[in-house]
C-alpha beads as a LAMMPS data file, in Angstrom:
LAMMPS data file: protein, C-alpha beads

352 atoms
351 bonds

1 atom types
1 bond types

-500.0 500.0 xlo xhi
-500.0 500.0 ylo yhi
-500.0 500.0 zlo zhi

Masses

1 110.0

Atoms # bond

1 1 1 -460.388 67.277 37.748
2 1 1 -458.940 65.088 34.896
3 1 1 -455.380 66.605 35.965
4 1 1 -456.140 65.483 39.782
5 1 1 -457.391 62.474 38.554
6 1 1 -454.403 61.659 36.915
7 1 1 -452.266 62.933 39.229
8 1 1 -454.090 60.388 41.985
9 1 1 -453.319 57.717 39.438
10 1 1 -449.426 58.433 39.419
11 1 1 -449.645 57.649 43.296
12 1 1 -451.700 54.512 43.001
13 1 1 -448.591 52.266 42.258
14 1 1 -446.451 53.688 44.978
15 1 1 -449.237 53.162 47.708
16 1 1 -449.795 49.604 46.453
17 1 1 -445.971 48.896 46.802
18 1 1 -446.162 50.274 50.414
19 1 1 -449.241 48.212 51.672
20 1 1 -447.702 45.078 50.117
21 1 1 -445.868 44.290 53.218
22 1 1 -448.949 44.451 54.996
23 1 1 -450.403 41.684 52.968
24 1 1 -448.113 39.554 52.952
25 1 1 -447.087 37.136 55.427
26 1 1 -443.485 37.485 56.344
27 1 1 -441.372 35.057 54.960
28 1 1 -440.886 31.655 57.582
29 1 1 -437.456 31.153 58.958
30 1 1 -435.001 28.315 57.875
31 1 1 -437.259 25.373 59.611
32 1 1 -440.279 27.326 59.708
33 1 1 -442.374 27.884 62.994
34 1 1 -443.620 24.643 64.797
35 1 1 -447.457 24.704 63.814
36 1 1 -447.925 24.353 67.788
37 1 1 -445.910 27.144 68.582
38 1 1 -445.377 30.546 67.821
39 1 1 -442.181 32.806 67.184
40 1 1 -441.849 36.067 68.892
41 1 1 -440.250 38.663 67.024
42 1 1 -437.804 36.484 65.413
43 1 1 -437.294 32.612 65.146
44 1 1 -434.634 33.053 67.943
45 1 1 -437.672 32.812 70.520
46 1 1 -440.018 29.868 70.252
47 1 1 -442.924 29.759 72.257
48 1 1 -445.065 26.608 72.642
49 1 1 -447.596 27.371 75.482
50 1 1 -450.704 24.593 76.898
51 1 1 -450.603 22.717 73.511
52 1 1 -450.928 19.371 75.315
53 1 1 -447.450 18.014 73.152
54 1 1 -446.549 14.881 74.150
55 1 1 -443.223 15.029 72.734
56 1 1 -440.601 18.183 71.745
57 1 1 -441.648 19.680 68.338
58 1 1 -439.356 18.677 65.729
59 1 1 -440.089 21.172 63.182
60 1 1 -437.646 23.890 65.335
61 1 1 -435.667 26.465 63.503
62 1 1 -432.061 25.812 63.648
63 1 1 -431.127 29.262 64.725
64 1 1 -433.405 29.303 68.045
65 1 1 -431.880 30.561 71.235
66 1 1 -434.740 30.255 73.649
67 1 1 -437.475 27.732 73.689
68 1 1 -440.052 27.498 76.106
69 1 1 -442.508 24.691 76.218
70 1 1 -445.318 24.854 78.823
71 1 1 -448.388 23.000 79.890
72 1 1 -447.702 20.089 77.609
73 1 1 -447.781 16.262 78.686
74 1 1 -444.214 15.322 77.960
75 1 1 -443.971 12.978 80.726
76 1 1 -440.555 11.320 79.811
77 1 1 -437.653 13.151 78.442
78 1 1 -435.883 10.221 76.333
79 1 1 -432.236 10.201 75.124
80 1 1 -431.725 13.225 72.310
81 1 1 -435.103 14.421 72.950
82 1 1 -434.327 17.791 71.269
83 1 1 -431.807 16.461 68.651
84 1 1 -434.108 15.839 65.820
85 1 1 -432.823 19.378 64.152
86 1 1 -429.346 20.301 65.299
87 1 1 -430.094 23.623 67.729
88 1 1 -426.372 24.582 68.281
89 1 1 -427.192 27.647 69.407
90 1 1 -430.087 26.986 72.001
91 1 1 -429.268 28.848 75.300
92 1 1 -432.492 28.745 77.427
93 1 1 -434.767 25.573 77.661
94 1 1 -437.442 26.314 79.564
95 1 1 -439.810 23.107 80.218
96 1 1 -442.517 24.528 82.932
97 1 1 -445.691 22.762 83.686
98 1 1 -445.040 19.861 81.332
99 1 1 -445.576 16.913 83.921
100 1 1 -442.243 15.770 83.214
101 1 1 -441.326 12.666 85.619
102 1 1 -438.260 10.658 83.744
103 1 1 -435.158 12.073 82.547
104 1 1 -433.434 9.474 80.671
105 1 1 -429.782 9.321 80.142
106 1 1 -428.009 11.794 77.508
107 1 1 -431.877 13.600 77.287
108 1 1 -430.091 17.092 76.191
109 1 1 -427.837 15.606 73.534
110 1 1 -427.705 17.921 70.633
111 1 1 -427.591 21.032 72.603
112 1 1 -424.022 22.211 72.834
113 1 1 -424.661 25.892 73.791
114 1 1 -427.256 25.202 76.721
115 1 1 -426.808 27.867 79.735
116 1 1 -430.071 27.407 81.579
117 1 1 -432.306 24.909 82.082
118 1 1 -435.545 25.267 83.797
119 1 1 -437.824 22.129 84.708
120 1 1 -439.896 23.960 87.550
121 1 1 -443.594 22.790 88.422
122 1 1 -442.636 18.979 87.061
123 1 1 -443.410 15.982 89.178
124 1 1 -439.940 14.471 88.823
125 1 1 -439.533 10.824 89.897
126 1 1 -436.411 9.729 87.828
127 1 1 -433.445 11.754 86.845
128 1 1 -430.436 9.398 85.367
129 1 1 -427.174 9.684 86.260
130 1 1 -426.169 11.093 82.922
131 1 1 -428.993 13.106 82.087
132 1 1 -427.414 16.609 81.498
133 1 1 -424.245 15.115 79.942
134 1 1 -425.156 16.440 76.922
135 1 1 -425.134 20.172 78.033
136 1 1 -421.365 20.827 79.106
137 1 1 -421.997 24.222 79.262
138 1 1 -425.144 24.247 81.880
139 1 1 -424.728 27.022 84.370
140 1 1 -428.133 27.694 85.643
141 1 1 -430.540 25.139 86.689
142 1 1 -433.862 25.814 87.906
143 1 1 -436.127 22.833 89.870
144 1 1 -438.815 24.849 91.698
145 1 1 -441.403 22.729 93.004
146 1 1 -439.823 19.602 91.352
147 1 1 -438.662 17.746 94.221
148 1 1 -442.449 17.210 95.895
149 1 1 -443.304 14.018 94.288
150 1 1 -440.539 11.500 95.327
151 1 1 -436.847 12.103 97.444
152 1 1 -434.821 12.202 94.249
153 1 1 -431.870 14.088 95.880
154 1 1 -429.307 11.268 95.567
155 1 1 -429.815 10.971 91.678
156 1 1 -429.737 14.686 91.322
157 1 1 -426.435 14.378 93.193
158 1 1 -425.019 11.917 90.760
159 1 1 -426.554 13.836 87.862
160 1 1 -424.790 17.065 89.054
161 1 1 -421.668 15.556 89.455
162 1 1 -420.116 16.489 86.377
163 1 1 -421.602 19.700 85.515
164 1 1 -419.946 23.305 86.798
165 1 1 -423.285 24.808 87.663
166 1 1 -423.198 28.442 88.909
167 1 1 -427.039 28.777 89.890
168 1 1 -429.139 26.193 91.323
169 1 1 -432.488 26.720 92.459
170 1 1 -434.524 24.852 94.589
171 1 1 -437.420 27.010 95.639
172 1 1 -440.817 25.625 97.127
173 1 1 -439.444 21.578 97.541
174 1 1 -440.733 21.480 101.634
175 1 1 -436.748 21.039 102.147
176 1 1 -436.295 20.619 105.992
177 1 1 -432.375 20.775 105.727
178 1 1 -429.933 22.289 103.417
179 1 1 -429.237 19.609 100.773
180 1 1 -425.396 19.590 100.865
181 1 1 -425.233 16.519 98.503
182 1 1 -426.441 18.865 95.961
183 1 1 -424.132 21.684 95.908
184 1 1 -421.468 20.751 93.113
185 1 1 -418.240 22.786 93.692
186 1 1 -417.954 26.598 92.320
187 1 1 -421.835 27.083 92.949
188 1 1 -422.501 30.770 93.680
189 1 1 -425.985 30.980 93.752
190 1 1 -428.666 28.851 95.407
191 1 1 -432.518 29.799 96.139
192 1 1 -433.819 28.026 98.911
193 1 1 -437.009 29.976 99.203
194 1 1 -440.327 28.808 100.422
195 1 1 -439.221 25.711 101.702
196 1 1 -439.388 24.206 105.388
197 1 1 -436.022 25.236 106.864
198 1 1 -436.433 26.203 110.755
199 1 1 -432.768 27.092 110.821
200 1 1 -429.377 25.639 109.732
201 1 1 -427.937 23.474 111.829
202 1 1 -424.103 24.237 112.715
203 1 1 -422.936 21.091 110.759
204 1 1 -424.862 22.814 107.766
205 1 1 -422.955 25.871 108.177
206 1 1 -419.742 24.375 108.739
207 1 1 -420.401 22.376 105.028
208 1 1 -420.781 26.250 103.741
209 1 1 -417.604 27.315 104.658
210 1 1 -415.390 24.561 102.825
211 1 1 -413.041 25.936 100.311
212 1 1 -415.269 25.201 97.492
213 1 1 -418.396 27.061 98.699
214 1 1 -416.832 29.709 99.968
215 1 1 -418.310 32.182 97.120
216 1 1 -421.541 30.729 97.550
217 1 1 -424.970 32.982 98.334
218 1 1 -428.345 31.930 99.109
219 1 1 -431.850 32.985 99.172
220 1 1 -433.513 31.835 102.345
221 1 1 -436.829 34.354 102.645
222 1 1 -440.259 32.707 102.947
223 1 1 -439.324 29.681 105.347
224 1 1 -440.729 29.149 108.711
225 1 1 -437.890 30.159 110.866
226 1 1 -438.039 29.003 114.345
227 1 1 -436.627 31.594 116.946
228 1 1 -435.322 29.409 119.608
229 1 1 -432.231 28.666 121.108
230 1 1 -431.302 26.467 118.728
231 1 1 -431.074 29.170 116.135
232 1 1 -428.429 31.009 117.713
233 1 1 -425.312 29.248 115.925
234 1 1 -427.214 30.193 112.530
235 1 1 -428.059 34.091 113.893
236 1 1 -423.604 34.638 115.056
237 1 1 -423.132 33.133 111.141
238 1 1 -425.935 35.348 109.308
239 1 1 -424.269 38.485 111.338
240 1 1 -420.755 37.690 110.444
241 1 1 -421.197 36.540 106.755
242 1 1 -424.367 38.412 106.195
243 1 1 -423.574 39.360 102.696
244 1 1 -423.746 35.424 102.072
245 1 1 -427.505 35.802 102.600
246 1 1 -429.012 38.008 99.852
247 1 1 -432.422 38.438 101.341
248 1 1 -430.845 38.768 105.157
249 1 1 -432.866 41.904 105.975
250 1 1 -436.168 40.225 105.131
251 1 1 -435.838 37.193 106.668
252 1 1 -438.282 37.084 110.038
253 1 1 -439.650 34.631 112.488
254 1 1 -442.511 32.048 112.073
255 1 1 -442.301 30.986 115.697
256 1 1 -442.617 31.182 118.637
257 1 1 -445.622 33.418 119.230
258 1 1 -443.864 36.043 120.956
259 1 1 -441.502 36.598 118.455
260 1 1 -443.461 35.760 115.451
261 1 1 -442.842 38.363 112.596
262 1 1 -439.478 39.835 114.118
263 1 1 -436.599 40.367 111.973
264 1 1 -433.701 38.321 112.698
265 1 1 -430.863 40.872 112.324
266 1 1 -432.465 42.534 115.225
267 1 1 -432.742 39.565 117.836
268 1 1 -430.034 39.015 120.401
269 1 1 -428.971 35.138 120.923
270 1 1 -429.726 35.956 124.897
271 1 1 -433.282 36.670 123.896
272 1 1 -433.829 33.237 122.070
273 1 1 -434.886 31.232 124.937
274 1 1 -435.190 27.275 124.822
275 1 1 -438.871 25.620 124.490
276 1 1 -438.638 22.015 125.402
277 1 1 -439.505 19.343 122.788
278 1 1 -439.012 21.435 119.493
279 1 1 -435.999 19.645 118.650
280 1 1 -432.660 20.646 117.943
281 1 1 -430.811 22.298 121.240
282 1 1 -434.221 22.190 123.137
283 1 1 -433.694 18.355 122.906
284 1 1 -430.491 18.264 123.990
285 1 1 -431.313 20.438 126.944
286 1 1 -433.735 17.855 127.995
287 1 1 -431.456 15.040 127.494
288 1 1 -428.811 16.690 129.623
289 1 1 -431.470 17.317 132.446
290 1 1 -432.084 13.407 132.217
291 1 1 -428.431 12.404 132.533
292 1 1 -427.971 15.116 135.142
293 1 1 -430.817 13.375 137.253
294 1 1 -429.424 10.232 136.641
295 1 1 -425.826 10.939 137.984
296 1 1 -427.585 12.701 141.057
297 1 1 -429.599 8.835 141.794
298 1 1 -426.022 7.282 141.531
299 1 1 -424.278 9.561 143.769
300 1 1 -427.158 9.137 146.275
301 1 1 -426.639 5.416 145.827
302 1 1 -422.832 5.586 146.466
303 1 1 -423.646 7.186 149.634
304 1 1 -426.075 4.811 150.713
305 1 1 -423.229 1.975 150.088
306 1 1 -420.742 3.788 152.218
307 1 1 -422.961 4.369 154.854
308 1 1 -423.834 0.406 154.736
309 1 1 -419.975 -0.320 154.644
310 1 1 -419.082 1.924 157.332
311 1 1 -421.717 0.101 159.695
312 1 1 -421.344 -3.426 158.639
313 1 1 -420.480 -4.337 162.113
314 1 1 -423.499 -2.652 163.803
315 1 1 -425.761 -4.133 160.978
316 1 1 -424.730 -7.424 161.527
317 1 1 -425.020 -7.415 165.002
318 1 1 -428.375 -5.951 164.761
319 1 1 -429.327 -8.645 162.142
320 1 1 -428.027 -11.191 164.845
321 1 1 -430.493 -10.178 167.373
322 1 1 -433.242 -10.098 164.874
323 1 1 -432.498 -13.588 163.970
324 1 1 -432.362 -14.625 167.875
325 1 1 -435.477 -12.509 168.236
326 1 1 -437.394 -14.328 165.565
327 1 1 -436.006 -17.889 166.675
328 1 1 -437.216 -17.142 170.432
329 1 1 -440.814 -16.210 169.092
330 1 1 -440.857 -19.013 166.674
331 1 1 -439.866 -21.364 169.718
332 1 1 -442.787 -19.858 171.851
333 1 1 -444.973 -20.708 168.945
334 1 1 -443.814 -23.816 168.916
335 1 1 -444.123 -24.863 172.564
336 1 1 -447.736 -23.536 172.529
337 1 1 -448.814 -25.845 169.770
338 1 1 -447.014 -28.878 171.449
339 1 1 -448.993 -28.052 174.274
340 1 1 -452.363 -27.584 172.577
341 1 1 -451.898 -30.960 170.774
342 1 1 -450.660 -33.440 173.866
343 1 1 -454.052 -35.113 174.930
344 1 1 -452.736 -35.492 178.228
345 1 1 -452.980 -31.874 178.695
346 1 1 -456.101 -31.802 177.273
347 1 1 -457.616 -34.273 179.334
348 1 1 -456.446 -32.281 182.513
349 1 1 -457.686 -29.364 181.495
350 1 1 -461.378 -31.270 181.354
351 1 1 -461.516 -33.073 184.488
352 1 1 -463.410 -31.024 187.330

Bonds

1 1 1 2
2 1 2 3
3 1 3 4
4 1 4 5
5 1 5 6
6 1 6 7
7 1 7 8
8 1 8 9
9 1 9 10
10 1 10 11
11 1 11 12
12 1 12 13
13 1 13 14
14 1 14 15
15 1 15 16
16 1 16 17
17 1 17 18
18 1 18 19
19 1 19 20
20 1 20 21
21 1 21 22
22 1 22 23
23 1 23 24
24 1 24 25
25 1 25 26
26 1 26 27
27 1 27 28
28 1 28 29
29 1 29 30
30 1 30 31
31 1 31 32
32 1 32 33
33 1 33 34
34 1 34 35
35 1 35 36
36 1 36 37
37 1 37 38
38 1 38 39
39 1 39 40
40 1 40 41
41 1 41 42
42 1 42 43
43 1 43 44
44 1 44 45
45 1 45 46
46 1 46 47
47 1 47 48
48 1 48 49
49 1 49 50
50 1 50 51
51 1 51 52
52 1 52 53
53 1 53 54
54 1 54 55
55 1 55 56
56 1 56 57
57 1 57 58
58 1 58 59
59 1 59 60
60 1 60 61
61 1 61 62
62 1 62 63
63 1 63 64
64 1 64 65
65 1 65 66
66 1 66 67
67 1 67 68
68 1 68 69
69 1 69 70
70 1 70 71
71 1 71 72
72 1 72 73
73 1 73 74
74 1 74 75
75 1 75 76
76 1 76 77
77 1 77 78
78 1 78 79
79 1 79 80
80 1 80 81
81 1 81 82
82 1 82 83
83 1 83 84
84 1 84 85
85 1 85 86
86 1 86 87
87 1 87 88
88 1 88 89
89 1 89 90
90 1 90 91
91 1 91 92
92 1 92 93
93 1 93 94
94 1 94 95
95 1 95 96
96 1 96 97
97 1 97 98
98 1 98 99
99 1 99 100
100 1 100 101
101 1 101 102
102 1 102 103
103 1 103 104
104 1 104 105
105 1 105 106
106 1 106 107
107 1 107 108
108 1 108 109
109 1 109 110
110 1 110 111
111 1 111 112
112 1 112 113
113 1 113 114
114 1 114 115
115 1 115 116
116 1 116 117
117 1 117 118
118 1 118 119
119 1 119 120
120 1 120 121
121 1 121 122
122 1 122 123
123 1 123 124
124 1 124 125
125 1 125 126
126 1 126 127
127 1 127 128
128 1 128 129
129 1 129 130
130 1 130 131
131 1 131 132
132 1 132 133
133 1 133 134
134 1 134 135
135 1 135 136
136 1 136 137
137 1 137 138
138 1 138 139
139 1 139 140
140 1 140 141
141 1 141 142
142 1 142 143
143 1 143 144
144 1 144 145
145 1 145 146
146 1 146 147
147 1 147 148
148 1 148 149
149 1 149 150
150 1 150 151
151 1 151 152
152 1 152 153
153 1 153 154
154 1 154 155
155 1 155 156
156 1 156 157
157 1 157 158
158 1 158 159
159 1 159 160
160 1 160 161
161 1 161 162
162 1 162 163
163 1 163 164
164 1 164 165
165 1 165 166
166 1 166 167
167 1 167 168
168 1 168 169
169 1 169 170
170 1 170 171
171 1 171 172
172 1 172 173
173 1 173 174
174 1 174 175
175 1 175 176
176 1 176 177
177 1 177 178
178 1 178 179
179 1 179 180
180 1 180 181
181 1 181 182
182 1 182 183
183 1 183 184
184 1 184 185
185 1 185 186
186 1 186 187
187 1 187 188
188 1 188 189
189 1 189 190
190 1 190 191
191 1 191 192
192 1 192 193
193 1 193 194
194 1 194 195
195 1 195 196
196 1 196 197
197 1 197 198
198 1 198 199
199 1 199 200
200 1 200 201
201 1 201 202
202 1 202 203
203 1 203 204
204 1 204 205
205 1 205 206
206 1 206 207
207 1 207 208
208 1 208 209
209 1 209 210
210 1 210 211
211 1 211 212
212 1 212 213
213 1 213 214
214 1 214 215
215 1 215 216
216 1 216 217
217 1 217 218
218 1 218 219
219 1 219 220
220 1 220 221
221 1 221 222
222 1 222 223
223 1 223 224
224 1 224 225
225 1 225 226
226 1 226 227
227 1 227 228
228 1 228 229
229 1 229 230
230 1 230 231
231 1 231 232
232 1 232 233
233 1 233 234
234 1 234 235
235 1 235 236
236 1 236 237
237 1 237 238
238 1 238 239
239 1 239 240
240 1 240 241
241 1 241 242
242 1 242 243
243 1 243 244
244 1 244 245
245 1 245 246
246 1 246 247
247 1 247 248
248 1 248 249
249 1 249 250
250 1 250 251
251 1 251 252
252 1 252 253
253 1 253 254
254 1 254 255
255 1 255 256
256 1 256 257
257 1 257 258
258 1 258 259
259 1 259 260
260 1 260 261
261 1 261 262
262 1 262 263
263 1 263 264
264 1 264 265
265 1 265 266
266 1 266 267
267 1 267 268
268 1 268 269
269 1 269 270
270 1 270 271
271 1 271 272
272 1 272 273
273 1 273 274
274 1 274 275
275 1 275 276
276 1 276 277
277 1 277 278
278 1 278 279
279 1 279 280
280 1 280 281
281 1 281 282
282 1 282 283
283 1 283 284
284 1 284 285
285 1 285 286
286 1 286 287
287 1 287 288
288 1 288 289
289 1 289 290
290 1 290 291
291 1 291 292
292 1 292 293
293 1 293 294
294 1 294 295
295 1 295 296
296 1 296 297
297 1 297 298
298 1 298 299
299 1 299 300
300 1 300 301
301 1 301 302
302 1 302 303
303 1 303 304
304 1 304 305
305 1 305 306
306 1 306 307
307 1 307 308
308 1 308 309
309 1 309 310
310 1 310 311
311 1 311 312
312 1 312 313
313 1 313 314
314 1 314 315
315 1 315 316
316 1 316 317
317 1 317 318
318 1 318 319
319 1 319 320
320 1 320 321
321 1 321 322
322 1 322 323
323 1 323 324
324 1 324 325
325 1 325 326
326 1 326 327
327 1 327 328
328 1 328 329
329 1 329 330
330 1 330 331
331 1 331 332
332 1 332 333
333 1 333 334
334 1 334 335
335 1 335 336
336 1 336 337
337 1 337 338
338 1 338 339
339 1 339 340
340 1 340 341
341 1 341 342
342 1 342 343
343 1 343 344
344 1 344 345
345 1 345 346
346 1 346 347
347 1 347 348
348 1 348 349
349 1 349 350
350 1 350 351
351 1 351 352
């Protein structure tokens, strides 16, 4: 027994050394993990979720690559919002559901390696022209459900002017038309899913054929496409350039009722009928009908005037005869009036 006990005692120091890493917390990364956040696996991935932060955390690890802040109340991204500690390796920044409504000039200053910025689900009201100037390598911008609070397309166009974006996400923004002003040259992918697009008009299709957008690919799913005659240009473009719409096979009609749920690529142009008053080409057809009706009335008027001109002598004779007849009639009335007004005639008639 003593031998066994002695043998067991020899293993105790080794067992303690094996359990030591479990008892001691891992060493903090340079700069440490922010108190309101947690570092996943390594300090390169930092997540701050639903901590109601009012400003970005300042004690971020210098080596962080991915930073996610969600469910906070950042409200305003001021100038150099993330420059408290140089984050030269930060490549992905997610700021979802953070109630951000204002992005000031140079808000991303100090993030030279940033490539992906996610501002989805924020009620953006104001975006400065130099909001993204501090991130020259930005290639992906996600603005899903971020343009619902106010029409800021013109502000965004100025902010994106000097960027070399490759991917732009605008899903869920109730857009009714292709935002051509938000498409910088060289853009490769545009996400327009879950908007209010009924079709892409001919002018919008021409803008997509511009040389600087020839490589652009789109996602158009979950839009209420109206399958009437105004859809014919888009249907023809879709069939000729189907590879540019990544989800072309899943596009479905939202109306009219007879075609609801039908796949766009299975439709025939002649089967797309015009229903008046729906806008687009049906409205043009109604306008053309009014123009045709006006032309018919004008022709009838011209014919009537020609008839009058060709029969001007007969009409003049008829008017002369009508005037003489009216004159004779009036002279008869005048004579009778004079006879009735003469007292001699009245006394002669009254004497027996």
